[in-house]
C-alpha positions as CSV (number, residue, x, y, z in Angstrom):
1,M,-5.6,115.6,25.9
2,S,-8.2,116.3,23.3
3,S,-6.3,117.3,20.2
4,D,-6.1,114.8,17.4
5,P,-2.4,113.9,16.6
6,A,-3.3,112.5,13.3
7,P,-0.6,114.2,11.3
8,S,2.0,112.6,13.4
9,F,0.6,109.1,12.7
10,L,-0.3,109.4,9.1
11,L,2.1,107.2,7.2
12,R,4.0,108.7,4.4
13,A,2.0,108.2,1.1
14,A,3.5,106.3,-1.8
15,R,5.4,104.0,0.6
16,V,4.9,100.7,2.2
17,H,5.1,100.5,6.0
18,E,5.0,97.6,8.6
19,V,3.3,97.0,11.9
20,F,3.4,94.1,14.3
21,G,2.2,93.2,17.7
22,A,-1.1,92.5,19.5
23,G,-2.5,95.9,18.4
24,A,-1.5,95.6,14.8
25,T,-5.0,95.1,13.5
26,A,-6.3,98.0,15.5
27,F,-3.4,100.2,14.2
28,A,-4.3,99.2,10.6
29,T,-8.0,99.8,11.2
30,I,-7.4,103.3,12.7
31,L,-5.3,104.2,9.7
32,A,-8.0,102.9,7.4
33,A,-10.7,104.9,9.3
34,R,-8.7,108.1,8.7
35,M,-8.4,107.5,4.9
36,D,-10.9,108.8,2.4
37,G,-12.6,106.2,0.2
38,A,-12.4,102.4,0.2
39,V,-9.5,100.4,1.7
40,L,-8.3,97.1,0.4
41,W,-7.4,94.4,3.0
42,V,-5.5,91.4,1.5
43,C,-4.9,88.2,3.4
44,E,-4.7,84.4,2.9
45,S,-8.0,82.7,3.2
46,W,-6.7,79.9,5.5
47,Q,-6.0,82.4,8.4
48,A,-8.1,81.6,11.5
49,D,-8.2,85.2,12.7
50,A,-10.0,86.6,9.6
51,L,-11.3,90.1,9.7
52,H,-15.1,90.5,10.3
53,P,-16.0,93.9,8.8
54,P,-19.1,94.5,10.9
55,G,-16.9,94.2,14.0
56,L,-15.0,97.3,12.9
57,A,-18.2,99.6,12.9
58,A,-17.0,101.5,16.0
59,M,-13.9,102.5,14.1
60,M,-15.0,102.8,10.5
61,D,-17.8,102.2,8.0
62,P,-17.5,98.5,7.2
63,A,-18.8,99.1,3.7
64,R,-15.6,101.0,2.9
65,L,-13.6,97.8,3.5
66,L,-12.8,95.6,0.5
67,L,-11.5,92.1,1.4
68,A,-9.4,90.0,-0.9
69,N,-8.8,86.4,0.3
70,T,-5.9,84.7,-1.4
71,G,-4.6,81.1,-1.5
72,T,-0.9,81.8,-0.8
73,Q,1.4,84.7,0.2
74,T,2.6,84.8,-3.4
75,D,-1.1,85.5,-4.4
76,T,-1.4,88.1,-1.6
77,L,1.7,89.9,-2.8
78,A,0.5,89.8,-6.4
79,V,-2.9,91.3,-5.5
80,A,-1.3,93.9,-3.2
81,E,1.2,94.9,-5.9
82,E,-1.5,95.5,-8.5
83,A,-3.7,97.4,-6.1
84,L,-0.8,99.6,-5.0
85,K,0.2,100.3,-8.6
86,D,-3.4,101.0,-9.7
87,G,-3.9,103.8,-7.1
88,A,-7.7,103.2,-7.0
89,V,-7.7,103.0,-3.2
90,P,-5.7,105.2,-0.8
91,L,-4.6,102.3,1.5
92,V,-3.7,98.6,0.9
93,V,-3.4,96.5,4.1
94,I,-1.4,93.3,3.5
95,V,-1.3,90.5,6.0
96,I,2.1,88.8,5.7
97,T,2.6,85.2,7.0
98,R,6.3,84.8,6.1
99,A,9.2,87.2,5.9
100,L,9.5,89.2,2.7
101,D,12.8,89.0,0.8
102,L,14.3,92.3,-0.4
103,R,13.0,91.8,-4.0
104,E,9.4,91.3,-2.8
105,G,9.6,94.3,-0.5
106,R,11.2,96.5,-3.2
107,R,8.4,95.5,-5.7
108,L,5.8,96.6,-3.2
109,Q,7.6,100.0,-2.7
110,L,7.9,100.6,-6.4
111,A,4.2,99.8,-6.8
112,A,3.2,102.1,-4.0
113,R,5.2,104.9,-5.6
114,A,3.7,104.3,-9.0
115,G,0.1,104.4,-7.7
116,N,0.8,107.1,-5.0
117,T,-0.8,104.6,-2.6
118,T,0.0,103.8,1.0
119,G,0.7,100.2,1.9
120,L,0.7,98.7,5.3
121,C,2.0,95.2,6.0
122,I,0.8,93.4,9.1
123,I,3.8,91.2,9.9
124,P,4.7,88.5,12.4
125,E,7.2,89.7,15.0
126,G,10.8,89.5,13.7
127,M,9.8,89.2,10.0
128,G,10.3,92.8,8.9
129,S,11.6,93.7,5.4
130,N,14.6,95.9,4.8
131,A,12.6,97.7,2.1
132,A,9.9,99.0,4.6
133,E,9.8,102.8,5.0
134,T,8.7,102.5,8.7
135,R,8.1,99.6,11.2
136,W,5.8,100.0,14.1
137,H,5.0,98.0,17.2
138,A,1.4,98.3,18.4
139,A,0.2,96.9,21.7
140,P,-2.8,97.4,23.9
141,V,-2.1,99.0,27.3
142,L,-4.1,98.1,30.5
143,D,-5.7,101.3,31.9
144,V,-7.3,100.5,35.2
145,N,-9.0,103.9,35.2
146,R,-11.2,103.1,32.2
147,S,-13.4,100.2,31.2
148,D,-12.7,100.4,27.5
149,S,-9.8,98.7,25.8
150,T,-8.8,101.3,23.4
151,L,-5.6,102.5,25.1
152,M,-2.6,101.5,22.9
153,R,1.1,102.0,22.8
154,W,2.5,102.7,19.3
155,E,6.2,102.6,18.9
156,I,8.0,103.4,15.7
157,I,11.2,101.2,15.8
158,K,12.4,101.8,12.2
159,N,12.1,105.0,10.2
160,K,14.1,105.5,7.0
161,S,13.3,109.2,6.8
162,G,12.8,110.4,10.4
163,T,13.1,109.7,14.1
164,T,11.8,106.9,16.2
165,G,9.7,107.2,19.4
166,A,6.7,105.8,21.3
167,W,3.2,107.2,22.1
168,H,0.2,106.2,24.1
169,V,-2.9,106.7,22.0
170,R,-6.6,106.2,22.5
171,W,-9.3,105.9,19.8
172,D,-12.5,107.8,20.4
173,S,-15.3,105.8,18.7
174,E,-17.8,108.7,19.1
175,T,-15.7,111.4,17.4
176,R,-13.6,108.9,15.3
177,H,-10.4,110.7,16.4
178,L,-7.1,109.5,17.7
179,H,-5.9,111.1,20.9
180,M,-2.5,111.1,22.5
181,V,-2.6,110.3,26.2
182,P,0.1,110.4,28.9
183,P,1.4,107.0,30.1
184,T,-0.4,105.8,33.3
185,G,1.1,107.4,36.3
186,D,2.4,110.4,34.4
187,R,-0.7,112.5,34.1
188,S,0.8,115.9,35.2
189,G,0.4,118.7,32.8
190,F,-2.4,117.1,30.8
191,A,-5.7,119.0,30.7
192,G,-8.6,117.1,32.3
193,A,-6.4,114.5,33.8
194,S,-6.8,113.5,37.4
195,G,-3.8,113.2,39.7
């Protein structure tokens, strides 16, 4: 299917959302690629799986990515809150290492609303906040018919203002568009799909 389902996957502005799973960084990067302007990515400096901006070139211009490395999660939350409140960037990605309490989650929501900024917390599984607007699970999907590794399954498992559901998506690095694709084995009715 060649149409870009971006409106379905754009997260509600002025809110903080969550994503977890093996595809969480890809989910955040695709969201960042779809935003206009710079994106702030905040994480603790001790994390071994640090982001390498040139490695994201197939998805977005690495020059648009602002990295903030902090000492502790308390510092991470302080930087994220100020950035959300300021509104200078359209998206703040926050890498969370421990569960947020309701007060911390609520402060992020209020800051996002004040700055009209979207926040996305990358969380460990099982550490979601009650204050999150939506919670997504993102995971890669093996597609034996293709050699790339861009097929993903995105499932919204919590949504304060809508429904839940799951989609198979593929990022096209040439056109920089997100495409919905049918699950493997269920390709009937999709243009250009082989039996």
